[in-house]
C-alpha positions as a Python dict, from the first residue, in 0.01 Angstrom:
ca = {
    (1, 'M'): (0, 0, 0),
    (2, 'N'): (291, 234, 62),
    (3, 'F'): (391, 174, -296),
    (4, 'L'): (47, 274, -418),
    (5, 'Q'): (45, 582, -198),
    (6, 'G'): (357, 706, -372),
    (7, 'L'): (176, 702, -708),
    (8, 'S'): (-63, 952, -847),
    (9, 'R'): (-434, 890, -803),
    (10, 'P'): (-499, 763, -1161),
    (11, 'L'): (-215, 518, -1138),
    (12, 'R'): (-342, 394, -805),
    (13, 'L'): (-683, 320, -957),
    (14, 'A'): (-524, 135, -1247),
    (15, 'G'): (-320, -73, -1009),
    (16, 'V'): (-627, -170, -806),
    (17, 'V'): (-810, -273, -1121),
    (18, 'L'): (-518, -490, -1238),
    (19, 'I'): (-498, -660, -900),
    (20, 'G'): (-873, -727, -913),
    (21, 'V'): (-847, -871, -1263),
    (22, 'A'): (-561, -1093, -1152),
    (23, 'L'): (-764, -1228, -861),
    (24, 'V'): (-1060, -1301, -1086),
    (25, 'A'): (-830, -1482, -1331),
    (26, 'V'): (-687, -1692, -1049),
    (27, 'V'): (-1034, -1789, -930),
    (28, 'I'): (-1151, -1881, -1283),
    (29, 'G'): (-834, -2082, -1343),
    (30, 'G'): (-886, -2279, -1023),
    (31, 'I'): (-1248, -2360, -1111),
    (32, 'T'): (-1146, -2466, -1462),
    (33, 'A'): (-877, -2692, -1324),
    (34, 'L'): (-1122, -2860, -1089),
    (35, 'N'): (-1377, -2921, -1369),
    (36, 'G'): (-1105, -3052, -1597),
    (37, 'D'): (-1000, -3313, -1339),
    (38, 'G'): (-1358, -3434, -1304),
    (39, 'D'): (-1409, -3468, -1680),
    (40, 'N'): (-1087, -3665, -1726),
    (41, 'G'): (-1236, -3956, -1533),
    (42, 'Q'): (-1528, -3979, -1771),
    (43, 'T'): (-1342, -3931, -2099),
    (44, 'A'): (-1327, -4247, -2308),
    (45, 'A'): (-991, -4386, -2398),
    (46, 'P'): (-853, -4302, -2740),
    (47, 'S'): (-1005, -4510, -3014),
    (48, 'P'): (-769, -4792, -3106),
    (49, 'T'): (-649, -4782, -3462),
    (50, 'A'): (-638, -5103, -3662),
    (51, 'T'): (-313, -5209, -3823),
    (52, 'D'): (-464, -5171, -4172),
    (53, 'G'): (-549, -4806, -4111),
    (54, 'T'): (-918, -4860, -4036),
    (55, 'T'): (-1047, -4691, -3725),
    (56, 'A'): (-1230, -4931, -3493),
    (57, 'P'): (-1570, -4825, -3366),
    (58, 'T'): (-1567, -4632, -3046),
    (59, 'E'): (-1777, -4691, -2739),
    (60, 'T'): (-1954, -4413, -2560),
    (61, 'T'): (-1930, -4443, -2185),
    (62, 'G'): (-2190, -4323, -1951),
    (63, 'A'): (-2478, -4380, -2201),
    (64, 'T'): (-2761, -4596, -2078),
    (65, 'P'): (-2893, -4844, -2342),
    (66, 'T'): (-3257, -4787, -2427),
    (67, 'E'): (-3473, -5096, -2397),
    (68, 'P'): (-3761, -5131, -2648),
    (69, 'T'): (-4100, -5076, -2494),
    (70, 'P'): (-4333, -5373, -2564),
    (71, 'P'): (-4659, -5273, -2736),
    (72, 'S'): (-4961, -5254, -2512),
    (73, 'P'): (-5195, -5551, -2568),
    (74, 'V'): (-5523, -5452, -2734),
    (75, 'P'): (-5822, -5592, -2543),
    (76, 'P'): (-6047, -5807, -2763),
    (77, 'T'): (-6365, -5639, -2882),
    (78, 'S'): (-6705, -5790, -2943),
    (79, 'E'): (-6641, -5780, -3319),
    (80, 'T'): (-6300, -5957, -3307),
    (81, 'P'): (-6307, -6266, -3084),
    (82, 'P'): (-5977, -6393, -2936),
    (83, 'P'): (-5800, -6672, -3124),
    (84, 'G'): (-5960, -7009, -3064),
    (85, 'Q'): (-6299, -6866, -2965),
    (86, 'P'): (-6609, -6949, -3175),
    (87, 'T'): (-6769, -6666, -3371),
    (88, 'D'): (-7136, -6567, -3364),
    (89, 'T'): (-7183, -6602, -3740),
    (90, 'A'): (-7377, -6916, -3820),
    (91, 'T'): (-7286, -7119, -4126),
    (92, 'P'): (-7576, -7166, -4368),
    (93, 'G'): (-7725, -7504, -4299),
    (94, 'G'): (-7528, -7545, -3971),
    (95, 'P'): (-7652, -7524, -3611),
    (96, 'G'): (-7810, -7188, -3549),
    (97, 'G'): (-7815, -7100, -3920),
    (98, 'T'): (-8112, -7053, -4146),
    (99, 'A'): (-8208, -7361, -4341),
    (100, 'T'): (-8162, -7321, -4715),
    (101, 'Q'): (-8391, -7517, -4941),
    (102, 'P'): (-8275, -7657, -5276),
    (103, 'G'): (-8280, -7390, -5544),
    (104, 'G'): (-8156, -7115, -5311),
    (105, 'T'): (-8485, -7036, -5133),
    (106, 'T'): (-8433, -6955, -4767),
    (107, 'G'): (-8702, -7046, -4517),
    (108, 'A'): (-8868, -7331, -4337),
    (109, 'P'): (-8896, -7663, -4524),
    (110, 'G'): (-9210, -7685, -4733),
    (111, 'A'): (-9285, -7313, -4709),
    (112, 'G'): (-9269, -7267, -5087),
    (113, 'D'): (-9506, -7556, -5163),
    (114, 'G'): (-9749, -7450, -4893),
    (115, 'G'): (-9752, -7093, -5027),
    (116, 'A'): (-9829, -7208, -5382),
    (117, 'A'): (-10108, -7438, -5263),
    (118, 'A'): (-10255, -7156, -5056),
    (119, 'D'): (-10250, -6922, -5357),
    (120, 'Q'): (-10425, -7179, -5575),
    (121, 'T'): (-10689, -7244, -5311),
    (122, 'A'): (-10751, -6872, -5262),
    (123, 'A'): (-10777, -6826, -5641),
    (124, 'K'): (-11095, -7035, -5657),
    (125, 'W'): (-11303, -6725, -5586),
    (126, 'V'): (-11220, -6597, -5939),
    (127, 'P'): (-11529, -6629, -6168),
    (128, 'V'): (-11512, -6919, -6416),
    (129, 'R'): (-11704, -6930, -6745),
    (130, 'V'): (-11735, -7267, -6922),
    (131, 'Y'): (-11809, -7285, -7297),
    (132, 'N'): (-11864, -7589, -7517),
    (133, 'N'): (-11672, -7612, -7844),
    (134, 'S'): (-11721, -7984, -7900),
    (135, 'T'): (-11970, -8210, -8078),
    (136, 'I'): (-12075, -8356, -7744),
    (137, 'H'): (-12409, -8220, -7625),
    (138, 'G'): (-12406, -8094, -7264),
    (139, 'L'): (-12026, -8121, -7227),
    (140, 'A'): (-11997, -7766, -7090),
    (141, 'A'): (-12263, -7836, -6823),
    (142, 'R'): (-12087, -8156, -6721),
    (143, 'A'): (-11753, -7978, -6696),
    (144, 'A'): (-11913, -7695, -6497),
    (145, 'N'): (-12057, -7940, -6243),
    (146, 'E'): (-11718, -8105, -6197),
    (147, 'L'): (-11551, -7767, -6146),
    (148, 'R'): (-11811, -7668, -5888),
    (149, 'A'): (-11760, -8002, -5709),
    (150, 'N'): (-11392, -7905, -5675),
    (151, 'G'): (-11472, -7565, -5527),
    (152, 'W'): (-11450, -7346, -5836),
    (153, 'N'): (-11678, -7045, -5876),
    (154, 'V'): (-11857, -7125, -6207),
    (155, 'V'): (-12079, -6828, -6298),
    (156, 'E'): (-12170, -6904, -6660),
    (157, 'V'): (-12218, -7206, -6889),
    (158, 'G'): (-12271, -7182, -7266),
    (159, 'N'): (-12137, -7255, -7615),
    (160, 'Y'): (-11850, -7109, -7815),
    (161, 'P'): (-11943, -7126, -8186),
    (162, 'Q'): (-11706, -6858, -8320),
    (163, 'G'): (-11434, -7103, -8424),
    (164, 'I'): (-11271, -7438, -8361),
    (165, 'I'): (-11051, -7472, -8053),
    (166, 'P'): (-10806, -7761, -8108),
    (167, 'T'): (-10790, -7873, -7743),
    (168, 'T'): (-10959, -7800, -7411),
    (169, 'T'): (-10795, -7480, -7286),
    (170, 'V'): (-10816, -7242, -6991),
    (171, 'Y'): (-10776, -6873, -7079),
    (172, 'Y'): (-10685, -6580, -6850),
    (173, 'T'): (-10617, -6207, -6863),
    (174, 'P'): (-10244, -6145, -6801),
    (175, 'G'): (-10151, -5940, -6496),
    (176, 'T'): (-10463, -6035, -6298),
    (177, 'D'): (-10566, -6298, -6043),
    (178, 'E'): (-10706, -6495, -6335),
    (179, 'E'): (-10359, -6625, -6421),
    (180, 'T'): (-10305, -6801, -6087),
    (181, 'A'): (-10656, -6943, -6097),
    (182, 'A'): (-10621, -7057, -6460),
    (183, 'R'): (-10292, -7238, -6396),
    (184, 'S'): (-10431, -7409, -6086),
    (185, 'L'): (-10747, -7518, -6267),
    (186, 'A'): (-10552, -7643, -6571),
    (187, 'T'): (-10326, -7852, -6346),
    (188, 'A'): (-10623, -8007, -6164),
    (189, 'F'): (-10812, -8096, -6483),
    (190, 'G'): (-10528, -8168, -6726),
    (191, 'M'): (-10602, -7872, -6953),
    (192, 'K'): (-10386, -7639, -7158),
    (193, 'V'): (-10351, -7283, -7024),
    (194, 'E'): (-10298, -6969, -7233),
    (195, 'P'): (-10363, -6592, -7222),
    (196, 'R'): (-10689, -6475, -7381),
    (197, 'F'): (-10687, -6446, -7760),
    (198, 'D'): (-10847, -6168, -7962),
    (199, 'G'): (-11184, -6343, -7998),
    (200, 'I'): (-11245, -6343, -7620),
    (201, 'Q'): (-11025, -6049, -7519),
    (202, 'D'): (-11324, -5829, -7438),
    (203, 'A'): (-11538, -6098, -7274),
    (204, 'S'): (-11660, -6060, -6917),
    (205, 'P'): (-11393, -6082, -6644),
    (206, 'G'): (-11303, -6426, -6517),
    (207, 'V'): (-11129, -6745, -6625),
    (208, 'I'): (-11271, -6887, -6950),
    (209, 'V'): (-11272, -7264, -7001),
    (210, 'I'): (-11347, -7384, -7355),
    (211, 'V'): (-11398, -7761, -7353),
    (212, 'T'): (-11358, -7976, -7664),
    (213, 'N'): (-11393, -8347, -7746),
    (214, 'D'): (-11072, -8429, -7553),
    (215, 'Y'): (-11206, -8309, -7216),
    (216, 'K'): (-11130, -8579, -6955),
    (217, 'G'): (-11252, -8424, -6632),
    (218, 'S'): (-11064, -8380, -6306),
    (219, 'Q'): (-10712, -8528, -6284),
    (220, 'V'): (-10703, -8498, -5904),
    (221, 'K'): (-10728, -8832, -5722),
    (222, 'G'): (-11047, -8873, -5523),
    (223, 'S'): (-11237, -8611, -5725),
}
């Protein structure tokens, strides 16, 4: 301090600043030295060099290997059953499935036949008109009585003299209930079935039966 007192005031200030800077440098140097000693213990050894000039892979110390995280199991849903469990979908024809009839019709056995028979039975309410086109007197009346005995609704009996019908035939108006009735009646009595032709197109509504010499009566057993 005596040395500083012998200097001028500006020089004294400069000297104090230099001393302060020196102290700060000493402190920083000491801290750096301490940190350097700690890092030397964690520094990996120099990478060994292969004799052929190829540098061997280095190992990083202090790194913790990352283990793969297993995927979370997805709980089974109602739509995707677990492996080995039976599904709710029934196989056609198997237990719990819907019975399939030959021909691809699905439903209870015999439903198709029963429906057709029911339609034919219900069709008997359709009016039936019987006309004779044969050389046999009273053939239309005989046929009408047999139709009535089988439940058919015969409303008219007469002759058809406008032409020659080659075979006993049942006629109907397409697109009406007459078609179902005509086909059922033709099956029961062994007759031909056709749509109405021009000569009877405008006749009264109902199935028209024109009997000829080949009329044989009902083909149903027991009739």
